[in-house]
C-alpha positions as CSV (number, residue, x, y, z in Angstrom):
1,M,66.3,-0.6,-8.4
2,C,63.6,-3.1,-8.8
3,K,59.7,-1.6,-8.3
4,R,59.4,-2.9,-5.1
5,Q,63.1,-1.1,-3.8
6,V,61.2,2.0,-5.3
7,T,58.1,1.3,-2.9
8,A,60.3,0.9,0.4
9,A,62.5,3.7,-0.5
10,L,59.3,6.0,-0.5
11,A,58.2,4.7,2.5
12,G,61.3,4.8,4.0
13,L,61.9,9.0,3.3
14,A,58.0,9.5,4.9
15,L,59.2,7.7,7.7
16,L,62.4,9.6,8.0
17,A,61.0,13.0,7.8
18,A,58.5,12.4,10.1
19,A,60.6,11.4,13.0
20,P,63.7,13.9,13.6
21,G,62.9,16.2,16.6
22,E,63.5,14.6,20.0
23,A,60.0,15.9,20.4
24,A,57.9,14.9,18.0
25,P,55.3,12.4,19.6
26,A,55.9,8.6,19.1
27,V,54.4,7.1,16.0
28,P,53.7,3.2,16.1
29,H,55.8,2.1,13.0
30,V,55.0,-1.4,11.2
31,L,56.8,-2.8,8.7
32,I,54.5,-4.5,5.8
33,L,56.6,-7.4,4.1
34,Q,54.7,-8.0,1.0
35,S,54.2,-11.4,-1.0
36,F,53.4,-9.7,-4.3
37,D,53.2,-6.0,-5.8
38,R,50.5,-4.7,-7.2
39,G,48.3,-6.9,-9.2
40,S,46.7,-9.4,-6.5
41,L,43.2,-8.9,-5.9
42,A,43.1,-11.0,-2.7
43,I,46.2,-9.4,-1.4
44,D,45.9,-6.0,-2.5
45,H,42.3,-5.8,-1.0
46,F,43.8,-6.9,2.0
47,T,46.2,-4.7,2.6
48,G,44.7,-1.9,2.2
49,N,41.6,-2.4,4.4
50,F,44.2,-3.5,6.9
51,R,45.5,-0.6,7.2
52,I,42.5,1.2,7.0
53,E,41.2,-0.8,9.9
54,L,44.2,-0.3,11.9
55,D,44.3,3.9,11.7
56,R,41.0,3.0,13.0
57,L,41.6,1.2,15.3
58,A,44.5,3.0,16.9
59,G,42.4,6.4,16.9
60,E,46.0,8.2,15.7
61,P,48.0,7.5,12.4
62,V,50.4,4.4,12.2
63,N,53.7,4.9,10.3
64,A,53.7,1.7,7.7
65,V,56.5,0.9,5.6
66,Q,55.6,-1.9,2.8
67,V,58.5,-3.5,1.4
68,V,57.7,-6.8,-1.6
69,V,59.5,-9.2,-0.7
70,G,58.3,-12.1,-3.0
71,P,58.7,-12.7,-6.8
72,T,58.1,-9.8,-8.9
73,G,58.6,-11.4,-12.5
74,F,61.4,-11.2,-14.9
75,V,64.5,-9.0,-12.7
76,G,64.4,-8.7,-8.9
77,A,66.8,-8.0,-6.6
78,T,68.1,-11.1,-4.3
79,E,66.7,-11.9,-1.0
80,P,70.1,-11.1,0.8
81,A,69.7,-7.4,-0.5
82,I,66.3,-7.3,0.2
83,V,67.4,-7.9,3.8
84,D,70.1,-4.9,4.0
85,Y,67.9,-2.5,2.3
86,I,65.3,-3.4,4.9
87,Q,67.7,-2.7,7.7
88,A,69.3,0.8,6.1
89,I,65.7,1.9,6.2
90,F,65.9,1.6,9.6
91,S,68.5,3.3,12.1
92,E,69.3,1.7,15.5
93,A,66.9,5.1,17.0
94,I,64.2,4.0,15.0
95,K,62.8,0.4,14.6
96,P,59.6,-0.8,13.9
97,D,57.2,-2.1,16.3
98,L,55.5,-4.4,14.9
99,I,56.4,-6.7,11.8
100,V,53.6,-7.8,9.3
101,A,53.9,-10.8,6.8
102,V,51.3,-11.1,4.5
103,A,50.3,-14.0,2.5
104,G,52.5,-17.0,1.9
105,P,55.6,-15.9,0.1
106,A,56.2,-13.3,2.3
107,T,56.3,-15.5,5.5
108,L,58.5,-18.2,4.2
109,F,60.7,-14.9,3.9
110,A,60.6,-14.1,7.1
111,R,61.1,-17.1,8.8
112,K,63.9,-17.6,6.3
113,Y,65.3,-14.1,7.8
114,R,63.7,-13.8,11.2
115,Q,67.3,-13.4,12.7
116,R,68.7,-10.4,10.7
117,L,64.7,-8.6,10.4
118,F,64.8,-7.3,14.4
119,P,64.2,-10.3,16.2
120,D,63.3,-8.8,19.3
121,V,60.0,-7.1,17.4
122,P,56.8,-8.7,17.6
123,L,56.1,-11.1,13.8
124,L,52.2,-11.2,12.9
125,F,51.8,-13.6,10.0
126,A,48.9,-12.2,8.7
127,A,46.4,-13.6,5.8
128,V,48.8,-16.8,5.5
129,D,47.6,-20.0,4.7
130,R,48.3,-22.4,7.1
131,R,50.3,-24.9,4.3
132,F,52.7,-22.4,4.8
133,L,53.4,-22.6,8.5
134,R,53.3,-26.3,9.1
135,D,57.3,-26.9,8.4
136,A,57.7,-25.2,11.8
137,P,55.9,-23.9,14.8
138,L,55.3,-20.8,16.0
139,G,58.5,-18.4,17.4
140,A,57.8,-17.5,21.0
141,N,57.6,-13.7,19.5
142,E,55.5,-14.6,16.9
143,T,51.6,-15.2,16.1
144,A,49.4,-15.2,13.4
145,V,46.1,-14.8,11.6
146,E,45.6,-18.0,9.7
147,T,43.7,-19.0,6.6
148,V,42.1,-22.1,5.9
149,N,41.6,-22.2,1.9
150,D,39.6,-25.5,1.7
151,F,40.2,-26.4,-2.4
152,P,39.1,-29.6,-1.6
153,G,35.7,-28.6,-0.8
154,L,35.9,-26.3,-3.6
155,V,36.3,-29.3,-6.2
156,D,33.3,-31.1,-4.1
157,N,31.3,-27.7,-4.8
158,I,32.1,-28.0,-8.3
159,L,30.5,-31.6,-8.7
160,G,27.6,-30.5,-6.9
161,L,26.7,-27.8,-9.5
162,L,27.9,-29.6,-12.5
163,P,27.9,-33.5,-11.7
164,E,29.0,-34.1,-14.9
165,T,32.7,-32.8,-14.6
166,T,35.9,-34.9,-15.7
167,Q,38.4,-32.9,-15.8
168,V,39.6,-29.6,-14.0
169,F,42.3,-27.3,-15.1
170,V,44.0,-25.8,-11.7
171,I,45.5,-22.6,-12.1
172,T,48.5,-21.8,-9.7
173,G,51.0,-20.0,-11.7
174,A,54.8,-20.5,-11.3
175,G,57.6,-19.7,-9.3
176,P,58.5,-20.9,-5.8
177,N,54.3,-19.8,-4.7
178,G,52.9,-22.2,-7.5
179,I,55.3,-24.9,-6.5
180,V,54.1,-25.3,-2.9
181,W,50.4,-24.6,-4.1
182,R,50.9,-27.8,-7.0
183,R,52.9,-30.1,-3.9
184,A,50.2,-29.5,-1.7
185,L,47.0,-29.6,-3.5
186,D,48.3,-32.9,-5.6
187,S,48.5,-34.4,-2.4
188,E,45.3,-33.5,-1.2
189,F,43.1,-34.1,-4.5
190,A,43.8,-37.2,-4.5
191,R,40.9,-38.8,-3.6
192,F,39.7,-37.1,-6.6
193,R,41.2,-39.3,-9.3
194,D,38.6,-42.1,-9.7
195,R,36.5,-39.3,-11.0
196,L,38.3,-36.2,-12.2
197,T,41.2,-35.5,-14.1
198,F,43.6,-32.7,-13.1
199,I,45.7,-29.5,-15.5
200,W,48.3,-28.1,-13.8
201,S,49.3,-24.8,-15.2
202,D,52.5,-24.3,-13.4
203,Q,55.0,-25.2,-16.4
204,L,52.8,-23.0,-18.8
205,A,53.1,-19.5,-19.9
206,L,50.0,-16.8,-19.8
207,S,49.6,-17.4,-23.9
208,D,50.1,-21.9,-23.4
209,I,47.4,-21.1,-20.4
210,L,44.7,-19.5,-22.8
211,R,44.9,-21.6,-25.4
212,R,44.1,-24.6,-22.9
213,C,41.1,-22.9,-21.8
214,A,40.1,-22.1,-24.9
215,E,40.5,-26.2,-26.2
216,L,38.7,-27.6,-22.9
217,P,36.2,-30.5,-23.8
218,P,33.2,-30.4,-22.3
219,R,32.4,-31.6,-19.0
220,S,35.6,-29.5,-17.5
221,A,36.1,-26.8,-15.1
222,I,38.9,-24.6,-14.5
223,L,40.1,-23.7,-10.5
224,Y,42.0,-20.9,-10.0
225,V,44.3,-20.6,-7.4
226,T,46.7,-18.0,-7.9
227,F,48.8,-16.5,-10.5
228,G,51.8,-13.9,-9.7
229,T,54.1,-15.0,-12.4
230,D,53.8,-17.6,-15.3
231,R,56.8,-20.3,-16.7
232,Q,58.7,-17.3,-18.5
233,G,58.2,-15.3,-16.1
234,G,56.2,-12.4,-16.6
235,A,54.1,-11.0,-14.0
236,Y,50.1,-10.4,-14.6
237,A,47.6,-8.9,-12.7
238,D,44.7,-11.0,-11.1
239,D,42.0,-9.2,-12.7
240,R,43.9,-9.6,-16.2
241,V,44.6,-13.1,-16.0
242,L,40.9,-13.3,-14.8
243,A,39.6,-11.4,-17.5
244,A,41.4,-13.1,-19.9
245,L,40.9,-16.3,-19.4
246,H,36.7,-15.8,-19.0
247,D,36.9,-14.6,-22.8
248,A,38.7,-17.3,-24.2
249,A,37.2,-20.0,-21.6
250,T,35.2,-22.9,-22.8
251,A,34.4,-23.9,-19.3
252,P,33.3,-22.6,-16.1
253,L,35.8,-20.3,-13.8
254,F,36.0,-21.3,-10.0
255,A,38.4,-19.5,-7.7
256,A,37.9,-19.2,-3.4
257,Q,38.6,-15.2,-2.8
258,S,35.3,-13.1,-2.3
259,V,37.1,-10.2,-3.8
260,M,37.1,-12.4,-7.2
261,L,33.3,-12.6,-7.2
262,G,32.2,-10.2,-9.9
263,A,35.4,-10.5,-12.3
264,G,34.2,-13.8,-13.7
265,I,34.2,-16.5,-10.8
266,V,31.3,-18.9,-10.8
267,G,31.3,-18.4,-6.8
268,G,30.8,-21.1,-4.0
269,P,31.9,-21.3,-0.3
270,L,34.3,-17.9,-0.9
271,M,37.0,-16.1,1.7
272,S,36.0,-12.9,3.3
273,I,38.8,-11.1,2.7
274,D,37.1,-7.8,4.9
275,T,36.4,-10.4,7.9
276,L,40.2,-11.7,7.4
277,S,41.6,-7.7,7.1
278,R,39.7,-6.9,10.3
279,N,40.8,-9.8,12.6
280,A,44.3,-8.8,11.4
281,A,44.0,-5.1,11.9
282,D,42.6,-6.0,15.8
283,A,45.6,-8.5,16.5
284,A,47.9,-5.8,15.0
285,L,46.4,-3.2,17.3
286,R,47.0,-6.2,20.6
287,L,50.6,-6.3,19.9
288,L,51.2,-2.7,19.3
289,R,49.9,-1.8,22.9
290,G,52.4,-4.0,24.3
291,A,50.6,-7.4,24.5
292,P,52.7,-10.9,24.1
293,P,52.2,-12.6,20.9
294,G,51.8,-15.7,22.4
295,T,48.2,-14.2,23.9
296,V,47.0,-12.8,20.9
297,T,45.6,-15.9,19.2
298,V,42.4,-15.9,16.2
299,P,41.2,-19.1,15.3
300,P,41.7,-19.8,11.8
301,Q,39.4,-18.4,9.2
302,S,37.9,-21.0,6.7
303,P,35.2,-20.3,3.5
304,G,32.3,-18.9,4.8
305,E,29.9,-17.3,2.5
306,L,28.4,-19.3,-0.2
307,V,27.8,-16.6,-2.7
308,F,27.4,-17.2,-6.4
309,D,27.4,-15.0,-9.7
310,W,23.8,-15.1,-11.5
311,R,25.6,-13.9,-14.8
312,E,28.0,-16.6,-14.6
313,L,25.1,-19.1,-13.3
314,Q,23.1,-18.2,-16.6
315,R,26.7,-18.3,-19.3
316,W,26.9,-21.7,-17.7
317,R,23.2,-22.7,-17.8
318,I,23.9,-23.6,-14.2
319,P,20.3,-24.2,-12.5
320,Q,19.7,-22.4,-9.1
321,S,18.1,-25.6,-7.9
322,R,21.8,-27.1,-7.5
323,L,23.2,-24.2,-5.1
324,P,23.4,-24.9,-1.6
325,A,20.9,-23.8,1.1
326,G,21.9,-20.9,2.2
327,S,23.2,-19.7,-0.9
328,T,23.2,-16.1,-1.8
329,V,23.2,-14.9,-5.7
330,R,24.2,-11.5,-6.6
331,Y,25.0,-9.6,-9.6
332,R,21.0,-10.6,-10.6
333,A,20.1,-8.7,-14.2
334,P,18.1,-5.6,-13.1
335,N,14.2,-6.1,-14.3
336,L,11.6,-4.1,-13.9
337,W,9.9,-5.6,-11.1
338,S,13.3,-5.7,-8.8
339,E,13.8,-1.9,-10.0
340,Y,10.6,-0.8,-9.8
341,R,8.9,-3.1,-6.6
342,R,7.0,-0.4,-5.1
343,T,6.0,2.0,-7.9
344,I,4.8,-1.3,-9.6
345,L,3.3,-2.3,-6.6
346,G,1.2,1.1,-5.9
347,A,1.0,1.7,-9.4
348,A,-0.8,-1.7,-9.7
349,G,-3.2,-0.9,-6.5
350,V,-4.2,2.3,-8.0
351,L,-5.2,0.3,-10.8
352,I,-7.0,-1.6,-9.1
353,V,-9.4,0.5,-6.8
354,Q,-9.3,2.6,-10.1
355,S,-11.0,-1.1,-11.9
356,L,-12.8,-1.5,-9.1
357,L,-14.7,2.2,-8.9
358,I,-15.5,1.9,-12.3
359,V,-16.4,-1.6,-12.1
360,G,-19.0,0.1,-9.5
361,L,-20.0,2.5,-11.6
362,L,-20.8,1.0,-13.8
363,Y,-22.5,-1.5,-12.1
364,Q,-24.0,1.4,-10.8
365,R,-25.1,2.4,-14.3
366,R,-26.4,-0.3,-15.6
367,A,-28.7,-0.7,-12.4
368,R,-29.5,3.1,-12.4
369,R,-30.8,2.7,-16.4
370,T,-32.2,-0.4,-15.8
371,A,-34.5,1.0,-13.0
372,E,-35.3,4.1,-15.0
373,I,-36.3,2.1,-17.6
374,E,-38.9,-0.3,-14.9
375,S,-40.2,3.4,-14.1
376,R,-40.9,4.5,-17.0
377,R,-42.7,1.9,-18.0
378,N,-44.3,1.1,-14.5
379,L,-45.5,5.3,-14.3
380,S,-46.6,4.5,-18.1
381,L,-48.7,1.9,-17.0
382,A,-49.6,3.9,-13.9
383,A,-50.8,6.9,-15.9
384,D,-52.8,4.4,-18.1
385,A,-54.4,3.3,-15.0
386,S,-54.8,7.0,-13.1
387,R,-56.2,7.9,-16.7
388,R,-58.7,4.9,-16.0
389,E,-59.4,5.6,-12.7
390,T,-60.1,9.2,-13.4
391,M,-62.6,8.1,-16.2
392,S,-64.5,5.8,-13.6
393,A,-65.4,8.4,-11.8
394,L,-66.4,10.6,-15.1
395,A,-68.5,7.9,-16.3
396,G,-71.5,9.5,-15.0
397,S,-70.1,12.8,-16.2
398,M,-70.4,11.2,-19.4
399,A,-73.9,9.6,-19.4
400,H,-75.2,13.1,-18.3
401,E,-73.6,14.8,-21.0
402,L,-74.5,12.4,-23.8
403,G,-78.7,12.5,-21.7
404,Q,-79.2,15.8,-23.4
405,P,-78.1,15.5,-26.5
406,L,-79.7,12.3,-26.9
407,N,-82.9,13.7,-25.8
408,S,-83.6,16.4,-27.7
409,M,-82.7,13.6,-30.6
410,V,-85.6,11.7,-29.8
411,L,-88.2,14.8,-29.1
412,N,-87.2,16.2,-32.7
413,A,-87.5,12.6,-34.1
414,E,-90.8,11.9,-32.2
415,A,-92.1,16.1,-33.2
416,L,-91.1,15.9,-37.0
417,R,-93.0,12.4,-37.1
418,T,-96.1,14.0,-35.8
419,L,-96.3,16.7,-38.2
420,I,-96.0,14.2,-41.0
421,A,-98.9,12.4,-39.4
422,A,-100.8,15.9,-39.1
423,D,-99.2,16.7,-43.1
424,R,-98.1,19.9,-41.6
425,A,-94.7,19.1,-41.7
426,T,-93.5,21.7,-44.4
427,P,-89.5,21.4,-45.9
428,D,-88.8,24.2,-44.0
429,I,-89.9,23.0,-40.5
430,I,-88.3,19.2,-41.8
431,G,-85.2,20.9,-42.3
432,E,-84.8,22.7,-39.8
433,I,-85.6,19.5,-37.4
434,V,-83.1,17.6,-39.1
435,S,-80.2,20.1,-38.8
436,D,-80.8,20.4,-34.6
437,I,-80.8,16.6,-34.8
438,Q,-77.6,16.7,-36.9
439,A,-76.2,19.3,-34.2
440,Q,-76.6,17.0,-31.1
441,G,-75.7,13.9,-32.8
442,F,-72.4,15.9,-34.0
443,R,-72.9,17.0,-30.3
444,A,-72.8,13.7,-28.7
445,G,-69.8,11.9,-30.9
446,Q,-67.7,14.9,-29.9
447,I,-68.3,13.8,-26.2
448,V,-67.7,10.2,-26.9
449,D,-64.7,11.0,-29.0
450,R,-63.3,13.0,-25.8
451,H,-63.9,10.0,-23.4
452,R,-62.1,7.6,-26.0
453,A,-59.0,9.9,-25.8
454,M,-59.0,10.3,-22.1
455,L,-59.1,6.3,-22.1
456,R,-56.4,5.2,-24.5
457,N,-52.9,4.7,-24.1
458,H,-51.3,8.0,-25.4
459,S,-47.9,8.8,-26.0
460,L,-46.6,12.9,-26.8
461,D,-48.3,14.2,-29.5
462,K,-47.6,18.0,-29.3
463,K,-49.4,20.6,-31.4
464,R,-50.5,24.2,-31.4
465,L,-53.2,24.4,-28.4
466,D,-55.2,27.3,-26.7
467,V,-55.1,26.9,-23.0
468,H,-58.4,28.2,-22.7
469,R,-59.8,25.6,-24.8
470,V,-58.0,23.2,-22.4
471,I,-60.2,24.2,-19.5
472,D,-63.1,24.6,-21.2
473,E,-63.4,21.2,-21.9
474,S,-61.5,19.3,-18.7
475,L,-64.8,21.3,-17.1
476,A,-67.2,19.4,-19.0
477,L,-65.1,16.4,-18.3
478,V,-65.7,16.8,-14.4
479,A,-69.1,18.9,-14.8
480,H,-71.4,16.4,-13.5
481,D,-68.8,14.9,-10.6
482,M,-69.3,18.3,-10.0
483,Q,-72.6,19.1,-10.1
484,A,-72.6,15.4,-7.7
485,R,-70.7,16.8,-5.2
486,Q,-72.1,20.6,-5.0
487,V,-68.9,22.3,-6.2
488,K,-69.1,25.3,-8.0
489,A,-66.3,26.6,-9.9
490,T,-65.3,29.8,-10.6
491,V,-62.6,30.7,-13.9
492,H,-60.6,33.7,-14.3
493,L,-59.0,33.4,-18.0
494,C,-56.7,36.2,-19.1
495,S,-57.1,38.4,-22.0
496,A,-54.0,37.8,-23.9
497,P,-53.6,34.6,-26.2
498,C,-52.3,31.4,-24.1
499,V,-51.0,29.3,-26.8
500,V,-48.5,26.7,-25.8
501,D,-46.9,23.3,-28.0
502,G,-48.5,20.2,-26.3
503,D,-50.5,17.4,-26.4
504,Q,-54.1,18.2,-25.7
505,V,-55.0,15.0,-23.8
506,L,-52.1,14.7,-21.3
507,L,-52.3,18.6,-21.0
508,Q,-56.0,17.8,-19.9
509,Q,-55.4,14.6,-18.1
510,V,-53.4,17.3,-15.5
511,L,-55.9,19.6,-15.1
512,V,-58.4,17.0,-14.5
513,N,-56.5,15.8,-12.1
514,L,-55.8,18.7,-9.9
515,L,-59.6,19.2,-10.5
516,M,-60.4,15.7,-9.0
517,N,-58.3,16.3,-6.2
518,A,-59.7,19.5,-5.9
519,M,-63.2,18.2,-5.1
520,D,-61.2,14.9,-3.1
521,A,-59.8,17.8,-0.3
522,M,-63.3,19.5,-0.1
523,A,-65.5,16.2,0.6
524,G,-65.4,17.0,4.5
525,T,-65.9,21.5,3.4
526,P,-69.7,22.8,4.2
527,S,-71.1,22.4,0.6
528,A,-72.1,26.2,0.9
529,R,-68.0,26.7,1.0
530,R,-67.0,23.8,-1.8
531,R,-65.8,26.3,-4.7
532,L,-63.0,26.1,-7.1
533,T,-60.9,28.8,-8.6
534,I,-59.7,27.8,-11.9
535,S,-57.1,30.8,-13.0
536,C,-55.0,31.2,-16.5
537,D,-52.5,34.2,-16.3
538,V,-49.4,34.8,-18.8
539,V,-46.2,35.2,-16.9
540,A,-43.2,36.6,-18.9
541,A,-42.6,33.6,-21.4
542,D,-45.2,30.9,-19.2
543,I,-48.4,30.5,-19.0
544,E,-49.7,29.8,-15.4
545,V,-52.7,27.6,-14.8
546,S,-53.7,27.5,-11.2
547,V,-56.4,25.2,-9.4
548,R,-57.5,26.3,-5.9
549,D,-59.4,24.7,-3.6
550,N,-60.8,25.6,0.1
551,G,-60.6,22.3,1.3
552,E,-58.5,21.3,4.8
553,G,-55.0,22.0,3.1
554,L,-52.2,19.8,2.2
555,R,-50.8,18.0,6.0
556,P,-47.1,19.1,7.0
557,E,-45.8,15.7,6.5
558,V,-46.9,15.2,2.9
559,I,-45.9,18.7,1.5
560,D,-42.5,18.1,1.0
561,R,-43.3,15.0,-0.9
562,L,-46.1,15.7,-2.8
563,F,-44.8,14.5,-6.3
564,T,-43.1,11.2,-5.0
565,P,-44.8,7.9,-6.2
566,F,-47.2,6.3,-4.5
567,V,-47.7,9.0,-1.6
568,T,-51.3,9.7,-0.7
569,T,-53.8,10.9,1.5
570,K,-56.3,9.2,0.3
571,S,-57.6,5.9,1.1
572,L,-58.5,4.6,-1.8
573,G,-55.8,6.4,-4.2
574,L,-52.9,5.4,-6.1
575,G,-50.5,8.2,-5.2
576,I,-49.1,8.7,-8.5
577,G,-51.2,11.3,-10.0
578,L,-48.9,13.6,-9.0
579,T,-46.3,12.2,-9.9
580,M,-47.7,12.2,-13.9
581,A,-48.6,15.2,-13.9
582,R,-45.2,16.3,-13.2
583,T,-43.5,13.7,-15.6
584,I,-46.4,15.0,-18.0
585,L,-45.4,19.1,-17.9
586,S,-41.6,18.4,-17.8
587,A,-41.8,17.2,-21.2
588,H,-43.7,19.9,-22.2
589,G,-40.5,21.8,-20.7
590,G,-43.1,23.3,-17.4
591,T,-43.2,22.9,-14.0
592,I,-46.2,22.2,-10.7
593,T,-46.0,23.2,-7.3
594,G,-48.6,22.7,-4.3
595,R,-48.6,24.9,-1.4
596,N,-51.4,25.9,1.1
597,N,-53.2,28.8,1.5
598,P,-53.0,31.7,4.3
599,D,-57.3,31.7,4.6
600,G,-57.2,27.5,4.3
601,G,-57.4,25.0,1.4
602,A,-54.4,24.7,-1.4
603,T,-53.5,25.7,-4.6
604,F,-51.5,23.4,-7.3
605,T,-50.1,25.8,-10.1
606,A,-49.1,24.0,-13.2
607,T,-46.3,26.1,-15.6
608,V,-45.9,25.9,-19.1
609,P,-43.6,28.0,-21.6
610,R,-45.7,29.9,-23.9
611,S,-45.8,28.6,-27.5
612,D,-43.6,31.9,-29.6
613,A,-45.8,32.0,-32.7
614,P,-49.5,33.9,-32.2
615,G,-52.4,31.9,-32.8
616,S,-55.7,32.7,-35.0
617,R,-58.9,31.6,-35.5
618,E,-58.2,29.5,-38.8
619,D,-55.9,27.5,-36.6
620,G,-58.7,26.3,-34.6
621,I,-57.3,29.0,-31.8
622,L,-59.7,30.9,-30.0
623,Q,-58.7,34.6,-29.6
624,R,-61.0,36.0,-26.9
625,D,-61.2,38.7,-24.3
626,G,-60.5,38.3,-20.5
627,R,-63.6,36.4,-19.1
628,E,-64.7,34.9,-15.5
629,A,-67.2,32.4,-15.5
630,E,-68.9,30.6,-13.0
631,C,-69.8,26.7,-13.1
């Protein structure tokens, strides 16, 4: 028994097994006359989808008996034998409710043996090209779901993609089906004869077809219509033939069915097999439910989808600019952008935000550093201005201090002249007067050096210092101003060594600034209460120097901004004295604070880390007992 008869026998057994009992529910029976055995991409896809869609629409199982009636290759049963076999499958009690002839060969078979194949049963010609129905009109119990395969339109598509094409190799297979297609297309391609040469495969074996495809000259194309069997009677599946053609061909391959896209064809206007199977299943269901075949009409289906295979366009170097408008390109090679577009966009967004933040931070850092450099420069200038302002206020003190040693030197010189004139100048008296003049000159030089150091631009130069001496010299600098303002000062010095590593000039500047501020704060205080208290104490590892006044105290609006640059309560003040004081003390690792006293006035406390090494007289650091002094 041939292969198609085996298929029918198995289906028949399933049918008979399902219907022996009279009480069994009625199951619709459909006889499917198949044009080809398995291997036709379009027909296999159509049949599978048709049966699935019919079951879905019916809402119940539909018993389908499928018999291959088309040519199968080298050996096959005769057509009358196939008819007898179909009649044997169905008994008089069980007949098909519907006959479906799929594609052209099955359509020709069903029409030829219509009177022997249950003529009273509705017959549906499905997925059949109208070329197979043009010889005779449909019968009263027949209807069709036709297709219009526009192969001339496909040739137009080839010329649109490859304008230089001069030759087309048409693959139709051999046998009756190939003869029908050769005759029909040869006539329809007549309008291209002035431009194209058509070569046909119906007289060639598959091996000859492949060899011919491998030897095609330039500006050629291959048009795959169908295959089935070759000249030698060999039956071949479409997927095998297409794969062999694709590997051997030296020209692009074209076909008309959507299911062949991805199997090696370039693409073009394709017939949608999925749509075709749905339309056929809908028509079959209407017939099963009793609709007269004459009322079940379905418009012929034409190619509609313009779909192309990106891989074949690349292989044959066909630019996408030649594709018709509205075309769809599939099977594009995956790339980083198409596969990870959202991830890339997200990462790019994050990188952009991070870059903007980094640029912003760098800009802020640069601006901050520029501001810091400018601030340091301005503060350096302000510090110098502050020292000059302070020394301007201390000029009277300098003149007062120099007056005493200079007057003493003048008086000693006059006395020496008088003694010499009177011839009473003994060597001892002369030596004593000269020593006194020398001492007073040294004292005047010290006064000048001290004021010169305050006026000179100065950088940090740390040395071991006695804080007590810094206090003494600072008081000496402001002594004249204190006298002029009627301010008295009380000094409390601790007995422990107060040794620090610091810059004497800068620390002295801090203390002079605090003393001047204290005197300014007591400008409106009665003279009897104008008193300053300077204290020096050792607290843990630090030395604290405090300056207390009896003035009006610190105003609430400035107490939190005492050390902010250019904040002042003086009408002629610069507002940088306390800022510089804090900067100088910070450079020494110290701090400065200001607060109001409970009984009036304010106290400023400067803290500097104590030096670890003890001082000695030889180092120029005084060791003294605690004392109180009043100036």
